[in-house]
Every structure is written in C-alpha cells, then in structure tokens.
C-alpha positions in Angstrom: 110.3 97.9 65.5 114.1 97.7 64.7 114.7 97.9 61.0 117.8 96.0 59.9 119.6 97.7 57.0 120.9 94.2 56.0 117.5 92.5 55.7 116.8 92.3 52.0 114.1 90.5 49.9 113.6 89.7 46.3 109.9 90.1 45.8 109.5 88.7 42.2 111.1 85.3 41.9 111.7 83.5 38.6 109.5 80.4 37.9 112.4 78.1 38.9 112.5 79.7 42.3 110.0 78.7 44.9 108.7 81.5 47.2 110.6 84.6 48.2 114.3 84.7 49.0 115.3 86.3 52.3 118.8 86.8 53.7 120.1 88.4 56.8 123.7 89.4 56.8 125.5 89.9 60.1 127.5 93.0 60.8 131.0 93.1 61.9 131.8 95.0 65.2 129.5 96.9 67.4 126.0 97.9 66.3 125.1 101.5 67.0 121.4 102.2 67.5 119.5 105.4 68.3 116.5 105.0 70.7 114.1 107.9 70.7 112.2 107.8 74.0 109.6 109.9 75.8 110.2 110.4 79.5 107.4 111.5 81.7 108.2 114.2 84.3 109.7 112.5 87.2 111.2 109.5 85.3 114.8 109.0 86.4 117.5 109.0 83.7 119.5 106.8 86.0 117.0 104.0 85.7 117.1 104.3 81.9 120.9 104.1 82.0 120.9 101.1 84.3 118.3 99.3 82.1 120.4 99.8 79.0 123.6 98.6 80.7 122.0 95.5 82.2 120.6 94.6 78.7 124.2 94.7 77.3 124.2 98.2 75.9 126.6 101.1 76.3 125.3 104.7 76.0 127.4 106.6 73.5 125.5 109.8 73.3 122.3 111.4 74.6 120.5 114.5 73.1 117.3 116.3 74.2 114.9 116.7 71.3 112.1 118.4 73.1 111.5 119.6 76.6 107.9 120.2 78.0 106.4 120.7 81.4 105.1 117.1 81.7 107.6 115.2 79.5 110.8 115.3 77.5 111.9 113.5 74.3 115.5 112.3 74.1 117.6 110.5 71.6 119.9 107.9 73.2 122.6 106.4 71.0 123.5 102.9 72.3 126.3 100.5 71.2 125.6 96.8 71.4 127.5 93.8 70.2 124.9 92.1 68.1 121.4 92.7 66.6 119.7 90.4 69.2 121.1 92.8 71.8 119.0 95.5 70.3 115.8 93.6 71.1 117.1 93.1 74.7 117.6 96.9 75.1 114.2 97.6 73.6 112.6 95.2 76.1 114.5 96.7 79.0 113.4 100.3 78.0 109.8 99.1 77.7 109.9 97.9 81.3 111.1 101.2 82.8 108.2 103.1 84.4 107.5 106.5 82.9 109.4 105.8 79.7 107.9 105.2 76.3 110.1 104.1 73.4 109.0 106.0 70.3 111.4 104.8 67.7 114.5 102.6 67.1 116.9 103.6 64.3 120.1 101.8 63.3 123.3 103.4 62.1 122.2 103.3 58.5 119.2 105.5 59.3 121.4 107.8 61.4 123.7 108.4 58.4 120.7 109.5 56.4 119.3 112.0 58.9 119.0 115.3 57.1 120.3 113.7 53.8 123.8 112.7 52.9 124.9 115.5 50.6 125.1 119.3 50.9 126.4 122.3 48.9 129.4 124.4 49.8 130.9 127.6 48.7 134.0 127.6 46.4 134.8 131.3 46.9 134.4 133.2 50.2 131.7 135.9 50.8 132.9 137.9 53.7 132.4 141.6 52.8 130.5 143.9 50.4 133.2 143.7 47.8 132.8 139.9 47.6 129.1 140.3 47.4 129.4 142.7 44.5 131.5 140.2 42.6 129.6 137.0 43.2 126.1 138.6 43.0 124.9 142.1 41.9 126.2 144.1 40.2 129.2 142.1 39.0 127.3 138.9 38.1 125.4 140.8 35.4 128.6 141.0 33.2 128.9 137.2 33.4 125.2 136.8 32.5 125.6 139.0 29.5 128.7 137.1 28.3 126.7 133.9 28.5 123.8 135.5 26.7 126.1 136.4 23.8 127.6 132.9 23.7 125.7 130.2 25.5 128.5 127.7 25.6 130.3 130.0 28.0 127.9 128.5 30.7 130.2 125.5 30.7 133.1 127.8 31.8 131.4 130.3 34.1 128.7 128.2 35.9 128.5 124.9 37.7 127.3 123.3 34.5 131.0 122.5 33.7 131.1 119.9 36.4 127.5 119.0 37.3 125.4 115.9 36.6 121.7 115.4 37.3 120.9 112.0 38.8 117.4 111.5 37.5 114.9 108.8 38.6 111.2 108.2 38.9 111.6 105.5 41.5 110.0 102.9 39.4 112.8 100.2 39.5 115.0 100.7 42.5 117.4 97.8 43.0 115.9 95.1 45.2 112.9 97.3 46.0 111.0 97.8 42.8 108.5 100.6 42.2 108.8 102.6 45.4 108.2 106.1 44.1 110.3 109.3 44.0 110.4 110.1 47.7 111.6 106.7 48.7 114.2 106.7 45.8 115.9 109.8 47.1 118.3 108.1 49.5 119.6 106.0 46.6 120.0 109.0 44.3 121.8 110.9 47.1 124.1 108.0 47.5 124.8 108.0 43.8 125.6 111.7 44.0 128.1 111.0 46.8 129.9 108.4 44.7 130.2 110.9 41.8 131.9 113.4 44.2 134.0 110.8 46.1 135.5 109.1 43.1 135.6 111.7 40.3 135.0 115.1 42.0 131.8 115.5 39.9 129.1 117.5 41.5 125.8 115.6 41.2 122.3 116.5 42.3 119.5 113.9 42.9 116.4 114.7 40.9 113.4 112.4 41.7 110.4 113.1 39.5 106.8 112.8 40.6 105.7 111.2 37.3 106.3 107.9 35.5 104.9 109.1 32.2 107.5 108.9 29.5 106.5 112.1 27.8 106.5 114.1 31.0 109.9 112.7 32.1 111.5 113.6 28.8 110.0 117.0 28.8 111.0 117.7 32.4 114.6 116.6 31.9 114.8 118.6 28.6 113.7 121.8 30.3 116.1 121.5 33.2 119.1 120.4 31.0 120.6 124.0 30.8 121.6 123.7 34.4 123.7 120.5 33.9 126.6 119.2 32.0 125.3 115.6 31.9 122.2 113.5 32.7 122.6 110.2 34.6 119.3 108.2 34.4 118.8 105.8 37.3 116.3 103.2 38.4 113.7 103.7 35.7 111.8 100.5 34.7 112.1 98.7 31.5 111.1 99.1 28.7 110.4 102.8 29.4 114.0 103.5 30.2 115.0 102.7 26.6 112.6 105.2 25.1 113.4 107.9 27.6 117.2 107.6 27.0 116.8 107.4 23.3 114.6 110.5 23.1 116.8 112.5 25.4 119.9 111.6 23.5 118.3 113.0 20.3 117.1 116.2 22.0 120.0 117.2 24.2 123.5 118.2 23.4 125.0 116.9 26.7 125.7 113.3 27.6 122.8 111.1 28.7 123.7 107.8 30.3 121.4 105.2 31.9 123.7 103.7 34.4 121.6 100.6 35.1 122.1 99.7 31.4 125.5 100.9 30.3 127.4 101.1 33.6 126.6 97.4 34.2 127.5 96.5 30.6 130.8 98.3 30.7 132.0 96.8 33.9 130.7 93.3 32.8 132.7 93.6 29.6 135.8 94.7 31.6 135.5 91.6 33.7 134.9 89.3 30.8 138.0 90.7 28.9 140.1 89.5 31.8 138.2 86.3 32.4 138.8 85.2 28.8 142.5 85.7 29.3 142.5 83.3 32.1 140.6 80.5 30.2 142.5 81.3 27.0 139.5 82.0 24.8 138.7 84.7 22.3 135.8 87.1 22.4 134.7 86.2 18.9 134.7 82.5 19.6 132.7 82.2 22.8 129.0 81.4 23.2 127.2 83.6 25.8 123.9 83.2 27.6 122.3 86.3 29.0 119.6 85.6 31.7 117.3 88.6 32.1 116.3 90.7 29.1 115.6 93.9 30.8 117.6 97.2 30.8 120.9 95.7 32.0 120.5 92.5 29.9 119.9 94.3 26.7 122.8 96.7 27.3 125.1 93.8 28.1 124.1 92.1 24.9 124.7 95.2 22.8 128.1 95.8 24.2 129.0 92.1 23.7 127.9 92.2 20.1 130.0 95.4 19.6 133.0 93.6 21.2 132.8 90.8 18.6 130.8 88.1 20.4 129.1 86.2 17.6 126.7 83.9 19.5 124.4 85.2 22.3 121.2 83.6 23.6 118.9 85.6 25.8 116.5 84.0 28.3 113.6 85.7 30.1 111.1 84.3 32.6 109.3 82.4 29.8 112.4 80.9 28.2 114.8 81.5 25.3 114.1 84.6 23.1 113.6 82.8 19.8 114.9 84.1 16.5 112.1 84.8 13.9 109.4 84.9 16.5 107.2 88.0 16.8 107.2 89.8 20.2 104.9 92.7 21.1 107.6 94.1 23.3 109.8 96.1 21.0 112.9 95.4 23.1 112.4 91.7 22.9 111.6 92.0 19.2 115.0 93.7 18.7 116.6 90.9 20.8 114.9 88.2 18.6 116.2 89.8 15.5 119.8 90.3 16.6 120.7 87.2 18.7 120.3 83.4 18.9 121.7 82.7 15.5 121.3 79.0 16.0 117.6 79.6 16.9 117.7 77.6 20.1 114.4 77.0 21.8 113.4 76.0 25.3 114.4 76.9 28.8 117.5 78.1 30.5 118.7 74.5 30.6 118.7 74.4 26.8 120.3 77.8 26.6 123.3 77.0 28.8 124.2 73.7 27.1 127.7 74.1 25.7 127.9 77.9 26.6 131.2 79.4 27.5 129.8 82.3 29.5 126.7 82.9 31.6 125.7 86.6 32.3 123.0 86.9 34.9 121.0 90.0 35.4 117.8 88.3 36.5 116.8 86.8 39.8 118.1 84.7 42.7 118.9 81.0 42.4 117.9 80.4 38.8 121.2 78.8 37.8 122.0 75.4 39.3 125.1 73.2 39.5 123.3 71.0 36.9 123.2 73.9 34.5 126.8 74.7 35.0 127.9 71.2 34.4 126.3 71.4 30.9 128.4 74.4 30.0 131.6 74.3 28.0 135.2 73.8 29.3 136.2 76.3 31.9 132.9 78.0 32.3 132.7 81.7 33.2 129.7 82.7 35.3 128.8 86.3 36.1 125.8 86.0 38.5 125.0 89.7 39.0 121.5 89.6 40.5 121.4 91.6 43.8 121.2 90.9 46.6 121.0 87.2 45.9 122.9 86.1 42.8 121.7 83.5 40.2 124.0 81.0 41.9 126.0 81.6 45.0 129.8 81.3 44.6 130.0 78.6 47.3 127.5 76.5 45.4 129.3 77.0 42.1 132.8 76.3 43.6 134.5 73.5 41.8 132.3 73.7 38.8 133.1 77.2 37.5 136.5 78.5 36.4 135.8 82.2 36.9 133.0 83.5 39.0 131.8 87.1 39.5 128.8 88.6 41.3 127.4 92.0 42.0 128.1 91.8 45.7 131.0 93.3 47.7 131.4 90.3 50.0 132.7 88.0 47.2 135.7 88.4 44.9 135.2 90.0 41.5 132.4 92.4 42.2 130.8 93.8 39.0 130.2 97.3 40.4 128.9 100.2 38.4 131.0 102.6 40.4 134.0 101.4 38.4 132.4 103.0 35.4 130.1 106.0 35.8 132.4 108.4 37.8 135.2 108.1 35.2 132.8 108.0 32.3 131.3 111.3 33.3 134.6 112.8 34.4 136.0 112.2 30.9 132.8 113.3 29.1 132.6 116.5 31.1 136.3 117.3 30.6 136.0 117.3 26.8 132.4 118.7 26.9 131.2 115.6 25.0 127.7 116.1 23.5 127.0 112.3 23.7 128.3 109.0 25.0 129.1 106.7 22.1 129.6 103.0 21.9 133.3 103.6 21.3 133.5 105.5 24.6 131.8 102.6 26.4 134.2 100.1 24.8 137.2 102.3 25.7 136.0 102.5 29.3 135.7 98.7 29.6 139.2 98.2 28.3 140.6 100.8 30.6 139.0 99.1 33.6 140.3 95.7 32.6 143.8 97.1 32.1 143.8 98.4 35.7 144.4 94.8 36.7 148.1 94.1 36.0 148.8 91.0 33.9 151.0 89.5 36.5 148.3 89.8 39.2 145.4 88.5 37.0 143.8 85.4 38.5 140.4 83.7 38.9 139.9 85.7 42.1 141.0 89.0 40.6 139.7 89.9 37.2 138.3 93.4 38.1 139.9 96.2 40.1 138.5 97.6 43.4 136.4 100.7 43.2 138.9 102.3 45.6 141.8 101.7 43.2 143.0 105.2 42.6 144.0 104.4 39.1 140.5 103.5 37.8 138.9 106.9 37.4 141.9 108.5 35.7 142.3 105.6 33.4 138.6 105.5 32.5 138.4 109.3 32.1 141.5 109.4 29.8 140.2 106.5 27.7 136.7 108.1 27.4 138.2 111.5 26.4 140.3 109.9 23.7 137.3 107.9 22.4 135.1 111.0 22.4 137.6 112.8 20.3 137.8 109.9 17.9 134.0 109.7 17.8 133.7 113.4 16.9 131.5 114.3 20.0 134.2 116.2 21.9 133.9 120.0 21.9 137.0 120.8 24.0 140.5 119.5 24.2 141.5 116.9 26.8 143.2 118.3 29.9 146.9 117.9 29.6 147.5 116.6 33.1 145.5 113.5 32.4 147.9 112.5 29.6 150.7 112.4 32.1 149.1 110.2 34.7 150.2 106.5 34.7 147.6 103.9 34.0 148.8 101.8 36.9 151.2 102.3 39.8 152.4 99.6 42.1 151.0 100.0 45.6 
C-alpha cells in the first residue's frame, strides 16, 4: 500500500478535541514513486512500460534487484503528477499478467534508503607512509599525549567537533513511543541539520532502554567520545531527570533540544512580537498550554527573561498555586507560576492574557478564547503537525501569530537554535549550557530580523538565513565566558563576522 509521507495523525487529543485529527497535505510538482515488482520468466517489460504510461506515469529509472531462472525483481521509479495517479499505476501493474507488485515507496522512503548520513575521511590514505601516520605506529604518539593530558582529546580527535544525538524513541514528534529503531530516521535527520547548518559532526545514538538509570549510565560511559550530548525525543517527566543527572555527571554540554531549543526560539519570536505590539516583557501575562518538556522549558526561560505572570494549563485545567501534585514537574510549576492563583479551564486562563504559548495539542484554542485575550493578542500555536489554532481561523483576531510549521509565516523552528548553540559551546569547549547562554541565543536570533523589516508576518528569521548560526554561536561563546563555563578562547574569526548583511 502506498504510504504518504504527508499523512500525519495526532493520536492523543485534548478533552476539548473530539476524535483524532487527520490532515493530508498535497505535494507541489511531480511525485516520484518506486515500484518494486516481481516479473515471472517470460513477462514482457514492454507491457509493464505500456501499463505505466497509460496510467499516467513516466518511467524515470529501472534497476534489477535480483535475477533468477524463473523470475526477476526490479525497481521501477515512476514520476506521476498527483498521489491519486499512484493508485492508478498500482492498479495498472496489478493487471499485467506475470507481474506481482511487491512494494510501493515514495520519494521520502527513497531518500532514507541506506540511511541519510555517512562518514568521510578528512585526510587521504593512499600509501604506506599515510597509513603509518594515521594508524600504527604514528598514532601511538598521539594516544600517549592524550594519556598524559586527557583534554588533548578535544584537539587531536573528533571529540572537538562531535555531538551525540541520543534518544530512546519514547516521544517522537507526532508519533509517540515508537522505540529506538523507528526513531533512527529522525535522529539521522537531526545529525544532518547539525552538519548542514553549523558543520558539527553528529551521530545518532538510539538506545534500547527507557530506564532512566540505564540511559544515564550509558550516556555517561560513551561521553569520552563526544564533545556534547543532544538529548532528543525522550518522554516527560523522565527527560528532566535524565538531563539533570547528566549535567551533574558530565563536563561537556548536555542539551535537551525538545525543551530548550523550543524555548530559545519561542523567546526570540516573543522578543520581536512584543516590539510590534509595544509591550514590555515584564508587563505581559502569558498562558502556556501544555506542561510537558517544552512547556516547562518555555516557562523557565520566560521567568528568566522577566515575565512576571504565567499560567500553565494541562489536560485537566489550570495548574493551581498551592495545590499538591504527585508529579514533581507540575509541583514545581504550581510553586513558581500562577501568582493570581487562577482556577478552571483554558477559558479562564486566557481571559485578559497578552500571550498564548501552545505546546499541547490540535485545535484546543478557539476564536472565542482569543477574543477574551488582551489588546493585540500574541498567539504562538506550536503543536505539530496541527497547531492549537490554525492561522486562517485566528486571522483578524490575533495581532501576531506563529506556529511550528513551515507552510505558515513565523515558524518556531528548533533548527534556529541547536546548530549555533552547539557550534558556540564546542568552539569554547564549554562544560555546560547555562541559562545565560540560552538567553543570549534567543536575543541573537531575534536580532537577525532587522528592525526595518520587522512585521506581524516576519518576527523570526529563516533557518536558511546565513547570519543565524554565526550570530547564535558568537552570542553563546560570549555568554559561556561570562558564565565561567568556557575552557577555551573564542575563535577570532567569529568576532569579525557581521550580525546581519543585507541580501
């Protein structure tokens, strides 16, 4: 059966949402699909070709996968105009005598064949002399130098520029607890983004355990091979304990991107959104819907930025001040937010609020809710793939709108943060990532949008803006030095790079 890469589902709706949300997004341009077929001996390839063409397809490539006396297996790549055309080609192939369709894979699957990342050599190995330098006997001298002073590993091994992307597959975005094997494509993609945007070498590490002690022990034991640890897609509240324990045990940066990457980019967007509505951070009232990993991190960074009044809402309702919660994360939330001690549902929470931060589920925010907010409401509906309220629904009722999706303006995208964050941390050999470094990263991202270009539709830069990573890296390095966690000087060339260049 054809598996569409654009068919997504949120499996755990909030109480306000009836049933499951499903959305199919159309593709632009031709759809390329690979059909793996078995042809019995004597089956004519001409008939296969004719069937595909009559069904509206065009053969782009054909490869023989296996050849036997009585049959062959071939991969046929076909271009069609729309996804319904894929069904037509499938049906046409099924009707050709002597042909059995084994599998249909779309372009997304083709990109993933064999994985999306690989290693390469930085120095050539072409003769015995090269071999003697990169391996035995020459390598022994380098090993001894590191033995005598272990920090030399940051200079003479890949540790200087390498991050482990670690997951247990327990909370993969939009998919849930799918396990380590199924999480690998996501972690590979994260490694690609590290390399593409910040030239950081990253390796996906998916662990076959969801036990907190085992994860902490495993990461601690492999830490000597890496310069930093990026935790990814680990469910709440376990992710908090894992990160906290690793930060205490390791002398390299540990960063849970689902928490802090989201929070940093959210804060960057909010800094610019508040400029548009002419409000100050310390004066606004904020509602955070979703008190999981991202929601708690967003709350902490907002408190650190000076926001005085925050109300958190989970599936049950407002997190009440003074109430006891068995969940330690929610207990912290109850003790540090909701100074007015509001009670009730999301409706009570948003009444009079200046800002809504959504890291929860699809469709929970209504136009009625937005109308109860303060003047010039700011809504960051960041649930993926379906936001808490769609921009077209909120239009006319919201002053500044942001989502987590790339097909709307103002995408709150973690890739604006983590490449530059780790680039900066690695370059000064930071032993930790501090709150000051996160605040600095947020401000740097915000400043990548020139004041003269700032508007309701442009509060956050594009991930492909070449100024973002250098700006974030430079800000993180400076903050690391101020925080006392830097063990090396910042590279001089970064000091000379402009924050923003007109394109």
